[in-house]
C-alpha positions in Angstrom: 0.0 0.0 0.0 1.1 3.5 -0.7 1.3 6.6 1.4 -1.4 8.2 -0.7 -3.7 5.4 0.6 -2.8 6.4 4.1 -3.8 10.0 3.4 -7.1 8.7 1.9 -7.8 6.8 5.1 -7.4 9.9 7.2 -8.7 12.6 5.0 -11.8 10.9 3.7 -12.9 10.0 7.2 -12.6 13.7 8.1 -14.5 14.8 5.0 -11.6 16.6 3.4 -10.6 16.2 -0.2 -8.3 13.3 -0.6 -4.8 14.1 -1.8 -1.6 12.1 -2.4 0.5 13.1 0.5 2.4 11.8 3.5 2.5 11.7 7.3 5.1 14.0 8.8 7.5 12.8 11.5 5.9 11.7 14.8 6.9 13.7 17.9 8.0 11.5 20.8 6.3 13.6 23.4 2.8 12.1 24.1 1.7 15.1 26.2 -1.8 16.5 25.8 -2.1 18.1 22.4 -4.2 20.9 20.8 -7.6 20.7 19.3 -10.3 23.1 18.0 -13.9 24.2 18.4 -17.5 22.5 18.9 -21.2 22.0 17.9 -22.9 19.9 15.3 -23.8 20.5 11.6 -26.3 17.8 10.7 -29.4 19.3 9.0 -28.0 19.5 5.5 -27.9 16.8 2.9 -25.4 18.5 0.5 -22.4 16.7 -0.8 -19.3 16.8 1.4 -17.3 18.6 -1.3 -19.2 21.8 -0.4 -17.5 22.1 3.0 -16.0 25.5 3.4 -12.3 25.0 4.4 -11.1 28.6 3.8 -9.0 30.2 6.5 -11.2 32.1 8.9 -10.8 35.8 9.6 -9.4 36.3 13.1 -11.3 39.5 13.8 -13.5 39.5 16.9 -16.1 42.1 15.8 -19.7 41.2 16.3 -20.2 40.2 12.7 -16.8 38.4 12.4 -16.0 34.7 12.7 -15.2 35.0 16.4 -17.8 37.7 17.2 -19.8 35.3 19.3 -17.0 34.5 21.9 -18.2 35.4 25.4 -21.7 35.8 24.1 -22.7 32.2 23.1 -26.2 31.6 24.4 -27.1 28.6 26.5 -28.0 25.4 24.8 -31.8 25.1 24.0 -33.8 23.3 26.6 -34.7 19.7 25.8 -38.2 19.7 24.3 -39.4 16.2 23.4 -42.6 17.8 21.8 -40.6 19.6 19.1 -39.4 17.0 16.5 -36.1 17.4 14.7 -34.8 15.3 11.8 -31.1 14.4 11.7 -30.4 13.2 8.2 -27.0 11.4 7.5 -25.5 9.7 4.6 -22.5 7.3 5.0 -20.2 6.1 2.2 -17.1 3.8 2.0 -13.8 5.4 2.8 -12.0 4.6 -0.5 -14.7 3.8 -3.0 -17.2 6.3 -1.7 -20.0 3.9 -2.4 -23.1 4.1 -0.2 -23.0 2.1 3.0 -26.3 0.3 3.3 -27.8 -1.5 6.3 -25.5 0.3 8.7 -27.2 0.1 12.2 -27.8 3.6 13.7 -29.1 4.2 17.2 -29.7 7.5 18.9 -28.2 7.2 22.5 -28.7 9.2 25.6 -25.2 9.8 27.1 -25.6 7.7 30.3 -22.3 5.8 30.2 -19.6 4.3 28.0 -22.1 1.9 26.4 -25.4 2.9 24.7 -27.8 1.7 27.3 -30.7 4.2 26.8 -32.1 4.9 23.4 -34.0 7.9 22.1 -36.4 6.7 19.5 -36.2 3.4 17.6 -33.1 1.9 16.0 -32.6 2.6 12.3 -30.5 1.4 9.5 -29.2 3.2 6.4 -31.0 2.6 3.1 -29.6 1.5 -0.3 -28.3 5.1 -0.8 -26.5 5.0 2.5 -29.0 7.5 4.1 -30.7 7.4 7.4 -33.3 9.9 8.9 -33.2 9.8 12.6 -36.2 11.6 14.3 -35.2 13.2 17.5 -36.3 16.3 19.3 -35.1 19.9 20.0 -32.2 20.1 22.4 -31.2 16.4 22.2 -27.9 16.1 24.0 -26.8 12.6 22.9 -25.1 11.0 20.0 -25.7 8.7 17.1 -24.1 5.2 17.5 -23.1 3.4 14.3 -21.9 -0.2 13.9 -20.7 -2.4 11.1 -23.5 -3.9 9.0 -24.2 -7.7 9.4 -23.3 -8.2 5.7 -20.7 -5.7 4.6 -17.4 -4.0 5.4 -15.9 -4.3 8.9 -16.4 -0.6 9.8 -14.9 0.9 12.9 -17.8 1.5 15.3 -18.5 5.2 15.8 -20.5 7.7 17.9 -21.4 11.0 16.3 -22.1 13.8 18.8 -24.9 16.1 17.9 -25.1 19.8 18.7 -27.9 22.4 19.0 -30.2 21.5 16.1 -31.3 25.1 15.6 -27.7 26.1 14.8 -27.2 23.0 12.7 -29.9 24.0 10.3 -28.2 27.4 9.8 -24.7 26.3 9.4 -24.5 25.5 5.7 -22.0 22.7 6.5 -22.8 19.2 5.3 -23.4 16.5 8.0 -20.1 15.2 9.4 -18.6 12.7 9.1 -19.5 11.1 5.8 -16.9 8.5 4.9 -16.4 5.8 7.5 -13.1 3.7 7.8 -12.8 0.0 8.2 -10.7 -1.4 11.0 -7.9 -2.4 8.6 -7.8 1.1 7.0 -7.5 2.7 10.4 -4.8 0.2 11.5 -2.8 0.8 8.4 -2.9 4.6 8.7 -1.5 4.3 12.2 1.2 1.8 11.2 2.4 4.2 8.5 3.2 6.7 11.3 5.0 4.1 13.4 2.1 3.6 15.8 -0.4 0.9 16.6 -4.1 1.0 17.1 -4.6 -0.4 20.6 -7.9 -2.3 21.0 -8.3 -1.2 24.6 -8.5 2.5 23.6 -10.9 4.7 21.6 -10.3 7.6 19.3 -11.5 11.2 18.8 -11.9 12.8 15.3 -12.8 16.4 15.2 -13.8 19.3 12.9 -13.1 22.8 14.2 -15.8 25.4 13.5 -16.0 29.2 14.2 -19.0 31.3 15.2 -20.2 31.2 11.6 -19.9 27.4 11.6 -17.1 27.4 9.0 -13.9 25.4 9.3 -11.6 27.3 11.7 -7.8 27.6 11.4 -5.4 28.5 14.2 -7.3 26.9 17.1 -5.7 24.8 19.8 -7.0 22.5 22.5 -6.1 19.9 25.1 -7.8 16.6 26.0 -7.6 14.9 29.4 -7.0 12.3 30.4 -4.6 10.7 27.8 -2.5 7.5 27.7 1.1 6.9 27.1 0.1 5.6 23.6 -2.0 8.6 22.7 -0.9 10.5 19.6 -2.5 13.2 17.5 -2.5 14.7 14.0 -3.9 17.8 12.3 -4.6 18.0 8.6 -2.6 20.9 7.1 -3.8 23.3 4.4 -2.4 21.1 1.7 -4.5 18.2 2.9 -1.6 16.4 4.6 -2.1 14.6 8.0 0.7 16.2 10.1 1.9 14.8 13.4 4.1 17.9 14.0 1.5 20.6 13.4 0.5 22.3 16.7 -2.9 23.8 15.6 -5.7 23.6 13.1 -5.1 24.7 9.5 -7.8 26.0 7.2 -9.2 22.5 7.0 -10.1 22.6 10.7 -9.6 18.9 11.1 -7.6 16.4 13.1 -7.7 13.5 15.6 -6.5 12.1 18.9 -5.8 8.3 18.6 -5.6 5.8 21.5 -7.5 7.6 24.2 -8.5 6.0 27.5 -12.1 4.7 27.7 -14.6 6.9 29.6 -15.3 10.6 29.9 -12.7 13.0 28.5 -12.7 16.8 28.7 -11.8 19.0 25.8 -10.7 22.6 26.3 -10.1 24.7 23.3 -9.0 28.2 22.4 -7.6 30.4 19.6 -3.8 30.3 19.3 -3.6 33.7 21.0 -5.1 32.1 24.1 -8.6 33.5 23.7 -11.1 31.0 25.2 -13.5 29.2 22.8 -15.1 26.7 25.0 -15.2 23.2 26.6 -16.8 19.9 25.8 -17.0 16.5 27.5 -17.5 13.4 25.5 -17.4 9.6 26.2 -14.7 7.4 24.6 -15.5 3.8 23.8 -13.0 1.1 23.3 -12.4 0.3 19.6 -14.6 3.1 18.4 -14.2 6.6 16.9 -15.9 9.5 18.5 -16.8 12.2 16.0 -17.0 15.7 17.5 -17.8 18.8 15.5 -16.5 21.6 17.6 -17.8 25.2 17.8 -17.8 27.9 20.5 -19.7 27.0 23.7 -21.2 29.3 26.4 
C-alpha cells in the first residue's frame, strides 16, 4: 500500500478532499495536544465537497467569525414535543460507495455503552442515508456499527449539537466516509504507531462562530494515555503529526485515548477561550466531534 492510501484513510474520514500526501514525523512527546472548536452541523444533505475550508478571519467584531465569543447563548432546553430530523449519509472510505444496512441508534449519554435509546433503532437505506427523528435540544449521539453483511467498519459515535444552529450552518453532515478497521490500523502503522484495542479515538472538525472550518485553534484533552498520539490536517491536505494547531481544513484526531469521559478545552492560538466539551470514549470506536464555540 502507498502513502497516498494512508492519506485517503485519514482525510476521507474527516470529509476533506483526498490528496496524495504523507505523514510528517511523529513527535515523541505524548503530552496533551491541541484541538479546536465545537457543535454539530447535521441538518443539510449536501455533498461533502461543499465544505468551506477557507482560512477564517481572526477579527472579533460582532459580525466576524469570532464575534460570538463570550456571548454564546445557553443550549436550548430539551423539548421532546418539538421533533427534529437528523439526516445522515455514509459512504465507504476509499470507493465512496453508499453504505447500506448500517445500524444507527440515537443514544442518551448515560455511560460508556449505549444503554438508553432515544427513539427506535434505524439502518441506512440503499443510498447510505438514514433519517433519525429526535427532538429539539437532544444532548446525545448517534451510535453506528458495522452492517451484518458488509465491510468491517470501525464503530462510531457521532455527537450532535444544537439543532437550531445545525440548520443554519450550511456545512454538510459530518462525518460522511467511514473507515474499516484495517484502514485505520494501516494509517497508524504508517506513522510508526499501533491502534490499541483497549483504547478509543476522537476525530474532530473545528468550527468558528459562523460554523465554517476554523484555522489557528488549539486545545487539550484529558486524560490521555502513554500511547495517545494526534494529528492535524494541514492546508495542503496532509495529515501532520508535528503541526500544533488547526489549519484552514479545521480537522484532526486524537488516537488511542482512555475509555470513559474526557474533557476537551479549546482556544484560539492567542489564548482566547473558545469553550469546553465533555465526551465519552468507547474502546475500539471513533468518537466524531464537530467543535464550535460554547457558552
